[in-house]
C-alpha positions in Angstrom: 0.0 -0.1 0.1 1.3 3.3 -0.9 1.6 5.7 1.8 1.0 9.7 1.3 0.2 12.6 3.8 0.5 11.2 6.6 -1.2 8.2 8.1 -3.5 6.7 5.4 -5.5 3.8 4.9 -6.5 1.2 2.2 -10.2 1.1 1.0 -11.7 -1.8 -0.3 -15.2 -0.6 -1.7 -17.4 2.0 -2.5 -20.0 3.7 0.1 -21.7 5.9 -2.3 -25.2 4.5 -2.6 -25.4 3.1 1.1 -28.3 4.9 2.5 -30.8 4.3 5.9 -34.3 3.3 4.4 -35.7 6.0 5.9 -33.5 8.8 4.7 -35.2 11.5 3.6 -32.0 12.6 1.6 -32.4 9.7 -0.4 -34.3 8.3 -3.4 -34.1 5.2 -4.8 -34.7 4.4 -8.1 -32.7 1.4 -8.4 -34.0 -1.4 -10.8 -33.6 -5.0 -10.8 -30.9 -5.5 -14.0 -33.9 -5.2 -16.5 -34.9 -3.0 -19.7 -36.8 0.0 -18.6 -39.6 1.2 -21.1 -41.4 4.4 -21.3 -44.2 3.1 -19.6 -42.8 1.5 -16.8 -40.7 4.7 -16.4 -43.8 6.4 -15.8 -45.1 4.5 -13.2 -41.9 4.1 -11.5 -42.2 8.0 -11.3 -45.7 7.8 -10.0 -44.9 5.0 -7.4 -41.9 6.8 -5.8 -41.5 10.4 -6.7 -44.8 11.2 -6.7 -45.5 10.1 -3.0 -42.5 12.1 -1.9 -44.0 15.6 -4.0 -47.2 14.8 -2.2 -45.6 14.3 1.5 -44.2 17.5 0.9 -40.4 15.8 1.2 -39.3 16.7 -2.4 -37.2 19.8 -1.4 -34.9 17.2 0.7 -33.7 15.1 -1.9 -29.9 14.9 -2.3 -28.8 11.9 -3.5 -30.5 9.4 -6.3 -29.4 6.1 -7.4 -30.5 5.0 -11.2 -28.3 1.9 -10.8 -29.6 -1.6 -12.3 -32.0 -0.4 -15.3 -31.3 -0.8 -18.7 -32.7 3.0 -19.8 -34.2 3.4 -23.1 -34.0 7.0 -24.5 -37.8 7.9 -23.8 -37.6 5.9 -20.4 -34.4 8.3 -19.2 -36.3 11.5 -20.8 -39.3 10.8 -18.4 -37.3 10.4 -15.1 -34.6 12.7 -15.7 -37.2 15.5 -16.4 -38.3 14.8 -12.6 -34.8 15.0 -11.5 -34.0 18.3 -13.3 -36.3 20.3 -10.6 -35.0 18.4 -7.2 -33.5 21.8 -5.4 -31.3 19.8 -3.3 -29.9 17.4 -5.7 -26.3 17.0 -5.4 -25.4 13.4 -6.0 -26.7 11.0 -8.7 -25.7 7.1 -9.1 -25.5 6.6 -12.7 -23.9 3.0 -12.3 -24.9 0.4 -14.1 -27.5 1.9 -16.1 -27.3 -0.2 -19.7 -28.2 -3.7 -18.8 -30.0 -5.1 -22.0 -29.2 -2.1 -24.6 -27.0 -1.6 -26.9 -23.9 0.7 -27.1 -25.2 3.0 -29.3 -28.8 3.3 -27.3 -26.8 3.7 -24.2 -24.7 7.0 -26.0 -28.1 8.1 -26.4 -28.9 7.6 -22.8 -25.7 8.9 -21.4 -26.6 12.4 -23.9 -30.1 12.4 -22.4 -29.2 12.4 -18.7 -25.7 14.3 -18.7 -27.8 17.4 -20.4 -30.6 17.4 -18.4 -28.6 16.9 -15.2 -26.1 20.0 -16.6 -26.2 22.9 -14.8 -27.8 25.0 -17.5 -30.7 22.6 -17.7 -31.1 22.7 -13.9 -30.7 26.1 -13.9 -33.4 26.7 -16.2 -35.6 24.4 -14.4 -35.3 25.9 -10.9 -35.3 29.4 -12.3 -31.6 30.5 -11.1 -28.3 31.1 -12.7 -25.9 28.1 -14.2 -23.1 29.5 -11.8 -25.6 29.0 -8.9 -23.6 25.9 -6.9 -27.2 24.5 -6.4 -27.4 23.6 -10.5 -24.3 21.9 -10.1 -23.6 18.0 -9.0 -21.1 17.6 -6.0 -21.2 13.6 -6.6 -20.9 11.9 -9.5 -20.6 7.9 -9.9 -20.7 6.3 -13.5 -19.2 2.8 -12.5 -19.9 -0.4 -14.1 -20.9 0.8 -17.6 -18.5 0.1 -20.5 -17.0 3.9 -21.2 -15.0 4.9 -23.7 -13.9 8.3 -25.3 -17.6 8.7 -26.9 -19.4 7.8 -23.2 -17.0 10.3 -21.5 -17.6 13.1 -24.1 -21.5 12.6 -23.1 -20.5 13.5 -19.9 -19.1 16.2 -20.8 -21.8 18.7 -19.6 -21.5 17.4 -16.0 -17.8 17.2 -15.9 -16.5 20.3 -17.9 -15.8 23.6 -15.4 -17.7 21.4 -12.3 -16.1 24.0 -9.1 -18.7 22.3 -7.0 -17.4 18.7 -8.0 -16.3 16.6 -4.7 -16.4 12.9 -5.3 -15.9 11.0 -8.8 -16.4 7.3 -9.2 -15.5 5.4 -12.5 -15.0 1.6 -11.6 -15.6 -1.2 -13.4 -15.9 0.8 -16.9 -13.1 -0.4 -19.1 -11.5 2.9 -19.0 -8.3 3.1 -21.9 -5.3 5.4 -20.8 -6.5 7.5 -24.0 -10.0 7.5 -22.3 -8.4 8.6 -18.9 -6.5 11.4 -20.4 -9.9 12.9 -22.3 -11.8 12.3 -18.7 -8.6 14.3 -17.3 -8.9 17.2 -19.7 -12.6 17.1 -19.7 -12.4 17.9 -16.0 -9.9 19.9 -15.3 -10.5 22.6 -18.5 -12.2 25.9 -18.0 -15.6 25.6 -19.8 -15.9 26.7 -23.3 -12.3 26.4 -24.1 -11.0 25.4 -28.0 -9.9 21.7 -28.0 -6.9 20.8 -30.0 -6.7 17.7 -32.0 -2.9 16.7 -31.5 -2.6 13.1 -32.8 -4.5 10.8 -34.4 -3.7 6.8 -35.2 -6.0 4.8 -37.0 -8.2 1.4 -35.2 -10.4 -0.8 -35.9 -11.6 -1.9 -32.1 -15.1 0.3 -32.8 -16.7 3.1 -31.0 -15.5 3.3 -27.4 -12.0 5.2 -28.0 -12.8 7.1 -31.5 -12.7 10.1 -33.0 -16.5 10.7 -31.6 -14.4 12.7 -29.1 -13.5 15.7 -31.4 -16.1 15.0 -34.3 -19.3 16.3 -33.9 -21.1 14.5 -36.7 -19.4 11.0 -35.7 -20.9 12.1 -32.0 -24.4 12.8 -33.4 -24.0 9.5 -35.3 -23.1 7.8 -32.5 -26.2 8.6 -30.3 -28.6 8.1 -33.2 -26.9 5.0 -34.0 -26.3 5.8 -37.6 -23.0 5.4 -39.5 -21.1 2.3 -40.2 -19.4 1.6 -37.0 -16.7 -0.7 -38.7 -13.7 1.5 -38.3 -12.7 4.5 -36.5 -9.9 7.0 -35.7 -8.6 7.0 -32.0 -8.0 10.5 -31.5 -5.8 11.9 -28.6 -6.9 15.4 -27.4 -5.1 18.2 -25.9 -7.1 20.2 -24.0 -4.7 23.1 -22.9 -5.1 25.9 -20.4 -6.0 23.6 -17.5 -7.9 25.4 -14.9 -6.6 24.7 -11.3 -7.2 23.6 -8.9 -10.3 21.3 -8.5 -12.3 20.6 -5.3 -12.0 17.1 -5.7 -11.8 14.7 -2.6 -12.7 11.6 -3.3 -11.8 9.9 -6.9 -12.3 6.1 -7.5 -11.1 4.3 -11.0 -10.6 0.8 -9.6 -10.7 -2.2 -12.2 -9.8 -0.4 -15.4 -7.4 -0.3 -18.1 -5.6 2.8 -17.8 -1.7 1.3 -18.2 0.8 4.0 -18.3 -0.8 6.6 -20.3 -3.8 6.5 -17.8 -1.6 6.7 -14.7 0.1 9.5 -15.9 -3.2 11.2 -16.4 -4.3 10.4 -13.2 -1.2 11.8 -11.9 -1.9 15.2 -13.6 -5.3 15.2 -12.3 -4.0 14.3 -8.2 -1.4 17.3 -8.5 -4.7 19.4 -9.3 -6.6 17.7 -6.6 -5.0 19.2 -3.4 -8.0 18.3 -1.1 -7.7 14.6 -2.3 -9.2 12.5 0.7 -9.5 9.1 -1.2 -7.9 8.0 -3.9 -8.4 4.2 -5.8 -6.9 3.5 -8.3 -6.1 -0.6 -7.8 -6.6 -3.1 -10.8 -5.6 -0.4 -13.6 -2.6 -2.4 -15.3 -0.3 0.7 -14.6 3.1 -0.2 -14.9 6.3 1.8 -13.4 6.6 4.5 -16.3 3.2 5.9 -15.6 3.2 4.9 -12.1 6.4 7.0 -11.4 4.4 10.4 -12.2 0.8 9.3 -10.4 2.9 8.1 -7.1 5.0 11.2 -7.0 1.8 13.3 -7.2 0.1 11.2 -4.3 3.2 11.9 -2.5 2.5 15.8 -2.4 -1.0 15.3 -0.8 -1.3 16.7 2.4 -4.7 15.6 3.4 -5.0 11.9 2.0 -6.5 9.6 4.1 -7.4 6.3 2.2 -5.7 4.9 -0.7 -5.3 2.1 -3.2 -3.3 1.4 -5.9 -2.8 -2.5 -5.4 -2.8 -4.8 -7.7 -0.8 -2.9 -10.2 3.2 -3.1 -11.7 5.0 -0.3 -10.1 7.9 -1.4 -9.6 10.7 0.9 -10.4 12.8 2.1 -8.0 11.0 5.5 -8.2 7.8 3.8 -7.7 9.2 2.1 -4.7 10.0 4.9 -3.0 6.6 5.9 -2.9 5.1 2.3 -1.7 5.5 0.9 1.8 
């Protein structure tokens, strides 16, 4: 276990969804890992949300869990319309929201969820300014979804320039190193900054790590299911002009495929996040090349309490300097 900033303990799992049954701050919309139709989503709203509205406790809701439903676009629209006007909403669990759905269907759903809960949309629904902290989420969990560059781009409205973001979880998402690089730049960059494509290479792995990150036409095709999808161009993005620091306190990226590039990218994020209390990067195929940068950044943290970088190959002398 690595150690930084004083006494540090390992973290074995996420407590992001745990809540007591009578917790009025928690709206439990979790499903049984089945596809959710528009009709069933409407019934879900009637059964779960309307009673809270009738009881006058709708304003107490701070956390919503959507896990376990395979949302279709219509179902997502029905549910998220109710969520965007919750005045106290801070934390949304988007984990495992693609059960029984295709990648293209999931891309469309991610777009709907992220845009509807973006600061601009929530501000309009609440009648406040988009810059108001009440319009921005504090805690976002996207774990247990298949996430590449295209999917990360769908969540850009929630992640880019979010000054209130404190907790970010993307465990078990299959994130590649390139995807982590793009995620890193989106989280760190100021809103509205121009993207610069600096390198591209051919790839035939499908749409997960593709030029959809930089090509609006490709992005639209991914959301609607059009386009051939037989080949792709993987594009590495340099956003430039990093806005520092972040307010992140918890970052969890367990069980992904980041490798050296992902470890280096997370090193940048760690350096930009001096308030980190918890960092989880176990089982991400990291090796010494990227690990040196990451572990050096971790060693510079002064508030870290929980750390897990286990099941990686951080074995160089420089890495061992930071590993107990």
